[in-house]
C-alpha positions as CSV (number, residue, x, y, z in Angstrom):
1,M,-28.4,41.8,13.9
2,S,-25.0,40.4,13.1
3,A,-24.3,38.7,9.8
4,A,-24.1,35.0,9.7
5,P,-20.5,33.7,9.4
6,P,-19.6,32.6,5.9
7,S,-20.2,28.9,5.4
8,K,-17.3,26.7,4.6
9,A,-17.8,24.9,1.3
10,T,-17.3,21.1,1.5
11,P,-14.3,20.2,-0.7
12,L,-15.3,18.2,-3.7
13,L,-14.2,14.7,-3.6
14,K,-11.8,13.5,-6.3
15,K,-13.0,10.7,-8.5
16,T,-10.9,7.9,-10.1
17,P,-11.4,6.9,-13.7
18,L,-13.4,4.0,-12.4
19,I,-16.1,5.9,-10.7
20,E,-18.9,4.9,-13.1
21,F,-17.7,1.3,-12.9
22,H,-18.2,1.5,-9.1
23,R,-21.7,2.8,-9.5
24,R,-22.7,0.2,-12.1
25,H,-21.6,-2.5,-9.7
26,G,-23.5,-1.2,-6.8
27,A,-20.6,0.1,-4.7
28,H,-21.2,1.8,-1.3
29,L,-19.1,4.9,-1.9
30,V,-17.5,6.8,0.9
31,P,-15.0,9.7,1.3
32,F,-11.4,8.5,1.8
33,A,-8.3,10.7,1.8
34,G,-10.2,13.2,-0.4
35,W,-11.4,10.7,-2.9
36,E,-14.8,9.0,-3.4
37,M,-14.1,5.4,-3.1
38,P,-16.0,2.1,-2.7
39,L,-16.1,0.7,0.9
40,Y,-17.8,-2.5,-0.4
41,Y,-20.0,-3.7,-3.2
42,T,-21.8,-6.7,-1.6
43,S,-20.2,-7.2,1.8
44,I,-16.7,-6.9,3.3
45,L,-16.7,-10.5,4.4
46,A,-17.6,-11.8,0.9
47,E,-15.0,-9.7,-0.8
48,H,-12.3,-10.6,1.8
49,K,-13.1,-14.3,1.2
50,A,-12.9,-13.8,-2.6
51,V,-9.3,-12.5,-2.4
52,R,-8.2,-15.2,0.0
53,E,-9.8,-18.0,-2.1
54,A,-10.1,-16.8,-5.7
55,V,-9.5,-13.3,-7.1
56,G,-10.6,-9.8,-6.2
57,L,-10.3,-6.5,-8.1
58,F,-9.4,-3.3,-6.4
59,D,-9.4,0.3,-7.7
60,V,-6.2,1.8,-6.2
61,S,-6.1,4.8,-8.6
62,H,-6.4,7.1,-5.6
63,M,-2.8,6.3,-4.6
64,G,-0.2,8.8,-5.8
65,L,0.9,8.0,-9.3
66,L,4.2,9.8,-9.7
67,T,7.2,9.5,-11.9
68,A,10.8,10.7,-11.3
69,N,12.9,11.0,-14.5
70,G,16.4,12.3,-15.1
71,G,20.1,11.6,-14.8
72,R,20.0,11.9,-11.0
73,A,16.5,10.5,-10.4
74,A,18.0,7.4,-8.7
75,E,20.1,9.5,-6.4
76,L,17.1,11.7,-5.4
77,L,15.0,8.7,-4.5
78,G,17.9,6.9,-2.7
79,R,18.7,10.0,-0.6
80,R,15.0,10.5,0.3
81,T,14.1,6.9,1.1
82,T,15.4,3.9,3.0
83,A,15.9,2.0,-0.2
84,N,19.3,2.0,-2.0
85,V,17.5,3.0,-5.2
86,P,20.6,3.3,-7.5
87,T,21.2,-0.4,-7.1
88,L,17.7,-1.4,-8.5
89,V,17.9,-3.2,-11.9
90,P,15.5,-2.4,-14.7
91,G,12.0,-3.5,-13.8
92,Q,12.7,-4.1,-10.1
93,A,10.3,-2.7,-7.5
94,R,11.1,-1.9,-3.8
95,Y,8.9,-1.1,-0.8
96,T,10.5,1.7,1.2
97,F,10.0,4.6,3.6
98,L,10.4,8.3,3.2
99,L,11.5,9.8,6.5
100,E,11.9,13.0,8.4
101,S,15.4,13.9,9.5
102,G,14.6,12.5,12.9
103,G,13.8,9.1,11.4
104,K,10.0,9.3,11.7
105,I,8.0,7.9,8.8
106,V,6.4,10.5,6.5
107,D,5.0,7.8,4.2
108,D,5.6,4.3,2.9
109,L,5.8,3.9,-0.9
110,L,6.6,1.6,-3.7
111,I,9.4,2.6,-6.2
112,T,9.8,0.7,-9.5
113,R,12.6,1.3,-12.0
114,L,11.1,1.9,-15.5
115,D,14.1,2.6,-17.8
116,D,15.8,-0.3,-19.6
117,G,19.4,0.8,-18.7
118,T,20.5,1.7,-22.2
119,E,20.5,5.5,-21.6
120,L,21.9,7.8,-18.9
121,T,18.4,8.9,-18.0
122,R,16.8,7.0,-15.2
123,S,13.1,6.7,-14.8
124,F,11.0,5.5,-11.8
125,F,7.4,5.0,-11.0
126,V,6.7,6.1,-7.4
127,V,3.4,5.2,-5.5
128,P,2.8,6.9,-2.2
129,N,-0.4,6.8,-0.2
130,A,-3.3,8.9,-1.3
131,S,-3.3,11.0,1.9
132,R,0.5,11.8,1.5
133,A,0.8,11.9,-2.3
134,H,0.9,15.7,-2.6
135,E,3.4,16.0,0.3
136,V,5.7,13.3,-1.1
137,E,5.6,14.9,-4.5
138,E,6.5,18.3,-3.1
139,I,9.4,16.9,-1.0
140,L,10.8,15.2,-4.1
141,R,10.4,18.4,-6.2
142,Q,12.2,20.4,-3.5
143,H,15.1,18.1,-3.4
144,R,15.5,17.2,-7.1
145,A,18.5,18.2,-9.2
146,P,17.8,20.5,-12.2
147,D,18.0,17.5,-14.6
148,T,15.3,15.5,-12.8
149,E,11.6,15.9,-13.4
150,V,8.9,14.9,-10.9
151,D,5.3,14.5,-12.3
152,H,2.0,13.1,-11.2
153,W,-0.4,11.1,-13.5
154,N,-3.6,10.7,-11.4
155,G,-6.5,11.2,-13.7
156,R,-4.5,10.2,-16.8
157,A,-3.8,6.7,-15.7
158,A,-5.5,4.2,-13.4
159,L,-4.1,1.6,-11.1
160,L,-5.9,-1.7,-10.6
161,A,-5.0,-4.4,-8.1
162,V,-5.8,-8.0,-9.1
163,Q,-5.2,-10.1,-6.0
164,G,-5.8,-13.7,-5.0
165,P,-4.6,-17.3,-5.8
166,L,-6.4,-17.2,-9.1
167,S,-5.0,-13.8,-10.2
168,R,-2.3,-15.1,-12.5
169,S,-4.6,-17.5,-14.3
170,L,-7.3,-14.8,-14.7
171,L,-4.8,-12.2,-16.2
172,E,-3.3,-14.8,-18.5
173,R,-6.7,-16.1,-19.7
174,T,-8.1,-12.6,-20.2
175,F,-5.2,-10.9,-21.9
176,G,-3.1,-13.7,-23.3
177,W,-0.1,-12.9,-21.3
178,E,2.5,-15.3,-19.8
179,L,3.3,-14.1,-16.3
180,G,5.2,-17.1,-15.0
181,D,8.6,-15.5,-15.5
182,L,7.7,-12.1,-13.9
183,P,9.5,-12.3,-10.5
184,F,8.1,-11.1,-7.2
185,Y,8.5,-7.3,-6.9
186,H,9.3,-6.7,-10.5
187,A,7.3,-5.0,-13.3
188,R,7.1,-5.3,-17.1
189,F,5.1,-3.9,-20.0
190,Y,2.7,-6.3,-21.6
191,P,0.5,-5.7,-24.7
192,T,-3.1,-4.5,-24.5
193,P,-5.7,-6.8,-26.1
194,G,-5.2,-6.4,-29.8
195,G,-2.0,-4.4,-29.3
196,T,1.3,-5.0,-31.0
197,Q,3.7,-4.2,-28.1
198,P,5.9,-7.2,-27.3
199,K,6.3,-8.1,-23.7
200,T,10.1,-7.5,-24.1
201,R,9.4,-3.8,-24.8
202,A,11.9,-1.5,-23.1
203,L,10.4,0.0,-20.0
204,G,9.7,3.6,-21.1
205,P,10.4,6.8,-19.2
206,R,6.9,8.4,-19.7
207,I,3.4,7.7,-18.3
208,P,0.8,7.7,-19.8
209,A,2.5,7.9,-23.2
210,A,4.2,4.6,-22.4
211,L,0.8,3.0,-22.0
212,D,-0.2,3.4,-25.6
213,G,-0.8,-0.2,-26.6
214,A,0.7,-1.5,-23.4
215,I,-0.2,-2.2,-19.7
216,L,2.4,-2.0,-16.9
217,V,2.1,-5.1,-14.8
218,S,3.7,-5.3,-11.4
219,R,4.1,-8.4,-9.3
220,T,3.0,-6.6,-6.1
221,G,0.1,-6.1,-3.8
222,Y,-1.2,-5.3,-0.3
223,T,-3.0,-8.5,0.6
224,G,-0.4,-11.1,1.2
225,E,-1.8,-13.2,-1.7
226,L,-0.5,-13.9,-5.1
227,G,-1.3,-10.7,-6.9
228,Y,-0.6,-8.1,-9.5
229,E,-1.1,-4.4,-9.9
230,I,-1.7,-3.1,-13.4
231,L,-1.3,0.5,-14.7
232,V,-3.5,1.4,-17.6
233,R,-4.5,4.5,-19.5
234,A,-7.5,6.3,-17.8
235,D,-9.7,6.0,-20.8
236,R,-9.2,2.2,-20.9
237,A,-9.6,1.6,-17.2
238,A,-13.3,0.8,-17.1
239,A,-13.2,-1.6,-20.0
240,T,-10.2,-3.3,-18.5
241,A,-12.0,-3.7,-15.2
242,E,-15.1,-5.0,-16.9
243,R,-13.1,-7.7,-18.7
244,L,-11.6,-8.8,-15.4
245,V,-15.0,-9.0,-13.7
246,T,-16.4,-11.0,-16.7
247,G,-13.5,-13.3,-16.3
248,G,-14.3,-14.0,-12.6
249,A,-12.8,-11.2,-10.5
250,V,-14.9,-9.9,-7.6
251,P,-15.1,-6.1,-7.3
252,T,-13.6,-5.4,-3.9
253,G,-13.6,-2.2,-1.7
254,L,-11.6,-0.5,1.0
255,G,-13.2,-2.5,3.8
256,A,-11.8,-5.8,2.6
257,R,-8.5,-4.1,1.7
258,D,-8.2,-3.1,5.3
259,S,-9.1,-6.5,6.8
260,L,-6.8,-8.3,4.3
261,R,-3.8,-6.1,5.1
262,L,-4.4,-6.2,8.9
263,E,-4.4,-10.0,8.9
264,K,-0.9,-9.8,7.3
265,G,0.3,-7.1,9.8
266,F,0.8,-4.6,7.0
267,L,1.0,-0.9,8.0
268,L,-1.6,1.7,7.2
269,S,-0.4,5.2,6.7
270,G,-2.2,7.7,9.0
271,Q,-3.1,5.0,11.5
272,D,0.0,2.9,12.2
273,F,2.3,5.8,11.6
274,H,1.9,9.5,10.9
275,R,5.2,11.2,11.5
276,D,5.3,9.7,15.0
277,R,7.0,6.4,14.4
278,S,10.2,5.1,12.8
279,P,10.7,2.0,10.8
280,I,12.6,0.5,13.7
281,E,9.7,1.1,16.1
282,A,7.3,-0.4,13.5
283,G,9.4,-3.6,13.1
284,Q,10.3,-2.8,9.5
285,E,14.1,-2.9,9.7
286,R,14.2,-5.3,6.7
287,F,13.1,-2.4,4.5
288,V,16.0,-0.2,5.6
289,D,19.2,-0.4,3.7
290,F,21.9,1.1,5.9
291,E,24.5,0.8,3.2
292,H,23.6,4.1,1.6
293,V,23.2,7.7,2.8
294,F,19.5,8.8,3.3
295,V,17.6,11.4,5.3
296,G,17.0,10.0,8.8
297,R,19.8,7.4,8.8
298,P,21.7,8.7,11.9
299,A,18.5,8.6,13.9
300,L,17.8,5.0,12.8
301,E,21.3,3.9,13.5
302,K,21.0,5.3,17.0
303,E,17.7,3.4,17.5
304,R,19.2,0.2,16.1
305,A,22.1,0.4,18.5
306,E,20.2,1.5,21.6
307,G,16.7,0.0,21.0
308,T,13.4,1.9,21.2
309,A,11.1,2.4,24.1
310,E,8.1,0.8,22.2
311,R,7.7,-1.7,19.3
312,L,4.8,-2.6,17.1
313,A,3.1,-5.8,18.2
314,G,0.2,-8.0,17.1
315,I,-2.5,-8.7,19.6
316,E,-5.2,-11.4,19.4
317,V,-8.5,-11.2,21.2
318,T,-10.4,-14.5,21.3
319,T,-13.3,-13.4,23.5
320,E,-16.5,-13.9,21.4
321,G,-17.9,-10.6,20.2
322,A,-15.0,-8.5,21.4
323,I,-13.6,-6.6,18.4
324,P,-10.8,-4.1,19.0
325,R,-10.7,-1.0,16.8
326,H,-8.4,1.9,16.1
327,G,-8.0,3.8,19.4
328,T,-9.0,0.9,21.7
329,T,-7.2,1.3,25.0
330,I,-4.7,-1.5,25.9
331,R,-3.1,-2.0,29.2
332,A,0.2,-3.9,29.3
333,P,1.8,-5.5,32.3
334,G,3.2,-3.0,34.8
335,G,0.4,-0.5,34.2
336,A,1.5,1.0,30.8
337,T,-1.5,2.2,28.8
338,V,-1.4,2.5,25.0
339,T,-4.0,2.5,22.2
340,A,-4.5,0.2,19.2
341,T,-3.4,1.8,15.9
342,S,-5.4,-0.7,13.9
343,G,-8.0,-3.3,14.8
344,G,-10.9,-5.4,13.6
345,I,-12.1,-8.9,13.2
346,S,-10.1,-11.4,11.2
347,P,-12.4,-13.2,8.8
348,G,-9.7,-15.9,8.5
349,L,-9.3,-16.5,12.2
350,G,-12.8,-15.6,13.3
351,H,-11.8,-13.3,16.2
352,G,-10.4,-9.9,16.9
353,I,-6.9,-8.7,16.1
354,A,-5.1,-5.5,16.6
355,L,-1.8,-3.7,16.1
356,A,-0.3,-1.5,18.9
357,Y,3.0,0.0,20.0
358,L,3.8,-1.7,23.3
359,P,6.7,-1.1,25.7
360,R,9.5,-3.3,24.3
361,D,9.7,-5.4,27.4
362,F,6.2,-6.6,26.8
363,T,6.3,-7.5,23.1
364,A,7.2,-11.1,23.4
365,P,4.7,-13.6,22.0
366,G,2.4,-14.9,24.8
367,T,2.5,-11.7,26.8
368,E,-1.0,-11.0,28.2
369,V,-2.6,-7.6,27.9
370,T,-6.0,-6.2,28.7
371,L,-8.2,-4.3,26.2
372,E,-11.1,-2.0,27.1
373,I,-13.8,-2.9,24.6
374,R,-17.3,-1.4,25.1
375,G,-16.6,-0.4,28.6
376,R,-15.4,-3.8,29.8
377,P,-11.9,-5.4,30.2
378,V,-11.2,-8.1,27.7
379,P,-8.1,-10.3,27.7
380,G,-5.7,-10.4,24.8
381,R,-2.2,-11.8,24.1
382,V,0.7,-10.8,22.0
383,V,1.3,-13.0,18.9
384,T,3.9,-13.2,16.2
385,L,3.0,-11.3,13.0
386,P,1.4,-11.9,10.5
387,F,-1.8,-13.0,12.2
388,V,-2.7,-15.2,9.2
389,K,0.3,-17.0,7.8
390,G,-1.3,-18.4,4.6
391,R,0.5,-19.1,1.4
392,P,3.9,-17.5,0.5
393,T,3.5,-14.6,-1.9
394,R,6.8,-15.3,-3.7
395,T,5.6,-18.4,-5.6
């Protein structure tokens, strides 16, 4: 009798500093990118509506929480991403892409300059996606100069997203801050409740030591609404979240996060790209600064000059009950067949929407396509992104 093969142990899911908060508020917890995360608390639709109309609170502590510090930290990040990082001013944030040499996207990430410019050392907060955080960290470590340190702070800090048209008033009312002069895609330290740190504090080079008595507030988000992301010490995360909920924030999970970003045409790492698409193919040229040298630039210059075979497009499906999903088959004019990279119902529009890479000749708004949904053909049409226009996020 042969021995039974050894069983493979299921990897333990990582937990954010807010895991007990999620449980107290009745979250439906699911595995996501190696983390135990809330899919929803009450319902995806209710949480989506809260963010569009009032204010929602997300735990995004599963994202990579990295710092790059050193005299050549700016050069490292500029060389490895499509952003001209050395030109960032203190407090400025930039959405960007880290590429392979062939121009394909390894990950999209947010980079924020933390130093105040008074010393030679440069300091940056780097936030990649949860599924790519370790890979991005290793790439930066491998390419750093000896004077530059790359560190991660997951578990010692927590990142909360406060999103929605009432987000500013909630944060100001709850913490006594004045956020009116914090520009879009900028960050600043503000005092914790009862703290003595002035809001003009120089942006420090270390996390979480820099969070003693202060919270890093970034005018950023992933919903297309007015919103902020706040970085707090891990041991203060739950109390901070509870104060926000007491003030009116609705705890919001990954389900609404996905429907909100899809309505705005925002990309999802691992679905809309996973080392198989370039920023040009994904329609993200505005986030590529060709005025500096970076890994993958020659490939992108070639694509910009010659065009790409396919481009990301938005598709609306207005047939009642027909909801496209990731992997839905789509037939374009001429017989080309592709699959949806993202899909779902738009709570704001009341019908199905999807993202897909279509042959570039069929990406014009109004182009008719056919989707295979539950074994039947369903008509769809290409539309201009974002699907839901809404309020501008810069005001």
